[in-house]
C-alpha positions in Angstrom: 158.3 175.5 93.6 160.4 178.7 95.6 163.4 179.4 94.1 166.3 179.3 96.8 169.4 180.8 94.2 166.8 183.0 91.9 164.3 185.7 92.2 163.5 189.2 90.0 163.9 192.3 91.1 161.3 195.2 90.6 161.6 197.3 88.2 159.4 200.6 89.6 161.2 203.9 90.2 162.7 204.7 92.6 164.7 202.3 94.7 164.2 198.3 94.0 165.4 195.8 96.5 165.6 192.0 96.4 162.5 190.1 97.9 165.1 187.7 99.3 168.2 187.5 99.4 170.5 183.8 100.6 173.3 185.8 101.0 175.1 186.9 104.8 177.5 189.3 102.9 176.4 190.3 99.6 173.1 192.7 98.8 171.7 194.6 95.7 169.7 196.8 95.1 169.1 199.1 91.5 167.8 203.1 91.6 165.9 204.0 88.4 165.2 208.0 88.3 163.3 210.4 85.3 165.7 213.0 84.1 165.4 215.9 87.6 164.4 213.1 89.8 166.5 212.6 93.3 167.1 209.9 95.8 169.4 210.0 99.2 170.5 206.9 100.9 173.3 206.2 103.6 175.3 203.3 103.1 175.9 202.3 106.3 178.3 200.0 107.1 178.4 198.2 103.9 180.5 199.4 100.8 178.5 200.2 97.3 179.5 200.3 94.1 176.9 202.5 92.2 177.4 201.3 88.5 174.9 203.1 86.1 173.9 200.9 83.7 172.2 203.6 81.4 171.6 207.3 81.4 173.7 210.3 83.3 173.6 211.1 87.4 175.1 213.6 89.4 176.3 212.2 92.5 176.8 213.3 96.1 178.9 211.5 98.5 179.3 213.2 101.9 181.2 216.4 100.6 182.4 215.3 97.6 180.4 215.6 94.3 180.8 213.9 91.0 178.7 215.5 88.1 177.1 213.7 85.1 178.5 210.3 85.8 177.6 207.8 83.3 176.7 208.0 79.5 176.1 204.8 77.6 172.4 204.7 77.0 172.4 200.9 78.0 174.7 198.3 79.4 175.2 196.6 75.5 176.5 199.9 74.3 179.8 200.9 75.8 181.3 200.2 79.1 180.2 201.5 82.2 180.9 204.9 84.8 180.8 203.6 89.2 180.9 205.4 91.8 182.4 203.7 94.8 180.5 204.8 98.1 182.4 203.6 101.0 180.8 202.6 104.2 179.2 205.6 107.1 178.4 208.1 104.1 175.2 209.5 103.1 174.5 209.9 99.1 172.4 211.0 96.6 171.6 210.6 93.2 169.9 213.1 90.8 169.3 212.0 87.3 170.9 214.4 84.3 169.1 212.2 82.4 166.5 208.8 82.4 169.7 206.8 84.3 169.3 203.1 86.1 171.8 202.5 88.8 172.9 199.1 90.1 173.9 198.6 93.8 176.0 195.7 94.8 177.2 195.8 98.3 179.2 194.5 101.1 180.1 194.9 104.8 183.0 197.4 105.0 185.4 198.6 107.8 187.3 200.8 105.1 187.5 204.4 105.6 188.7 205.6 103.1 187.2 208.5 100.2 184.7 208.5 97.6 186.0 207.6 94.1 184.5 207.5 90.4 185.6 204.8 87.8 185.7 206.2 84.5 185.1 203.7 81.7 189.2 204.1 80.6 189.8 202.0 84.0 187.7 199.5 82.8 189.3 196.3 81.5 188.1 194.4 78.9 188.6 191.5 76.5 187.4 187.3 76.2 187.4 184.9 78.2 186.5 181.1 77.5 186.7 179.0 74.3 184.8 177.6 71.4 181.2 178.2 72.4 181.7 178.9 75.8 183.3 182.1 75.2 182.3 185.7 76.4 183.6 189.3 77.4 183.9 190.7 79.9 184.5 193.9 81.8 186.4 194.1 84.8 185.5 197.7 86.8 186.3 196.5 90.3 189.0 193.2 90.9 192.3 193.1 92.4 193.6 192.1 89.0 192.8 194.9 86.9 192.2 197.9 89.2 195.1 197.0 91.9 195.1 200.5 92.6 191.5 201.2 93.8 190.9 200.5 97.4 187.7 198.0 98.7 187.4 195.9 101.6 185.2 193.4 100.1 183.4 194.3 96.8 184.5 192.6 93.4 182.4 193.9 90.6 182.2 193.4 86.9 179.9 192.8 83.7 180.0 189.9 81.3 178.4 189.6 77.9 177.7 186.3 76.8 176.7 185.7 72.9 173.5 184.1 71.0 173.6 180.5 72.0 176.6 180.7 74.1 177.8 179.8 77.9 179.2 181.6 80.0 180.7 180.5 83.4 181.5 177.7 82.0 182.9 174.7 83.2 181.0 175.3 86.1 182.5 176.9 89.0 182.2 177.3 92.6 184.2 179.2 95.5 183.6 177.9 98.6 186.7 177.3 100.7 189.5 179.7 101.5 192.5 177.6 100.1 194.4 180.0 97.9 195.7 179.9 95.2 193.3 176.7 94.5 189.9 178.2 95.8 188.7 181.4 97.7 185.6 181.2 99.8 183.6 184.2 98.1 179.5 184.7 97.9 178.3 185.8 94.2 175.5 187.6 92.6 174.5 188.3 88.7 172.1 190.7 87.9 170.6 189.6 84.1 169.7 191.9 81.3 168.8 190.7 77.7 169.0 191.7 74.1 167.0 192.3 72.4 164.5 192.7 75.7 162.1 189.7 74.7 164.8 186.6 74.9 165.9 184.7 77.6 168.7 182.8 78.4 168.4 179.5 81.2 170.6 179.6 84.3 171.6 176.6 86.7 173.3 176.0 90.2 174.5 172.8 92.0 175.9 172.0 95.0 178.1 169.3 96.4 175.2 168.4 98.6 173.5 167.2 95.4 171.0 170.1 95.6 169.6 171.4 91.8 168.2 175.0 90.4 167.5 175.4 86.8 165.7 178.7 86.6 164.8 181.0 83.7 167.1 184.1 82.7 164.8 187.3 81.2 165.7 190.8 82.4 166.1 191.7 85.7 166.5 188.5 87.3 169.0 187.8 90.0 171.1 184.9 90.5 172.3 184.7 94.3 175.5 182.2 95.2 176.2 181.9 98.5 177.0 178.2 97.9 177.4 175.6 94.4 178.5 175.8 91.2 177.4 178.0 88.1 176.5 178.2 84.8 174.2 179.5 82.1 173.5 180.1 78.6 171.8 182.5 76.1 169.4 181.2 73.9 170.0 181.3 69.9 169.5 185.0 68.6 169.5 186.5 72.2 172.5 188.2 74.0 173.1 188.0 78.3 174.1 190.4 80.2 175.2 189.9 83.5 176.7 192.6 86.5 178.6 190.2 88.3 179.5 190.7 92.0 181.2 188.5 95.1 182.4 188.9 98.5 184.3 187.8 101.0 186.6 187.5 103.8 189.9 188.8 101.1 190.0 189.9 97.6 191.8 187.5 95.5 190.2 185.2 93.7 190.2 181.7 93.3 187.9 178.8 92.3 187.4 175.3 90.9 185.4 173.4 88.3 182.9 171.0 88.7 184.5 167.8 88.8 182.0 166.5 86.5 182.0 168.8 83.9 185.9 170.4 84.8 187.4 168.0 81.9 186.2 170.3 79.3 188.7 172.8 80.7 191.4 170.5 80.1 190.3 169.6 76.6 189.6 173.0 75.0 192.4 175.8 74.7 191.0 178.3 77.2 191.3 182.0 76.8 191.5 182.7 80.3 191.4 180.0 83.3 189.5 182.1 85.8 186.0 183.9 84.3 182.4 184.2 84.6 
């Protein structure tokens, strides 16, 4: 059966793109470079947040240059450095060390200067409770970084401990009905520690569709619709880079009505999370 909401993304040197994408706004790619290698691109009509997953890279965006961006060896070893690339810009990456960069993007008409988001601007904390608690980084959100401009992108990272669930109770963001709910597409890019591990991801819709998928390194979960959740296998920690896009950046979600009672009976550390 062909998976509608999941796929794997390549791990070749250079640019890796999605083999299919059911979303209308969001897109995603990765760039992998060995020390000294370069990659060039143009953002077109999209804004891009270049999130350094591991390593260091020199970044040029138009006439702006940012030297040695990054530092953590991998996503499980600290907060990220990121570079916001506005629409309509040439950009290039030159690897200072071996480097992997994630490139979530969305349509944008925002004319602003590129900028770096250093680790000290990344908010961190814990969402959930009991065995559905997980740790988060908010990289580019309206709540944690209200002074950083973006047209649509909302970006963060979640770390789900061994045996725990994340995005639980499952939630959706299908319609603009703030403050109750906001219409956003969303994607998750997964990595697992140790690397031979796995988890399980689940997407369901109000129309009765259901898709369960094994999480491994470099798996993409793509959600133009639906309630979504995931669990880490015992002994393994799952990471996912999460990013959303809609007509506005204010977040709102509603829980799956069949499972939402959990949030009402278990004390929650935070009401809205990934």
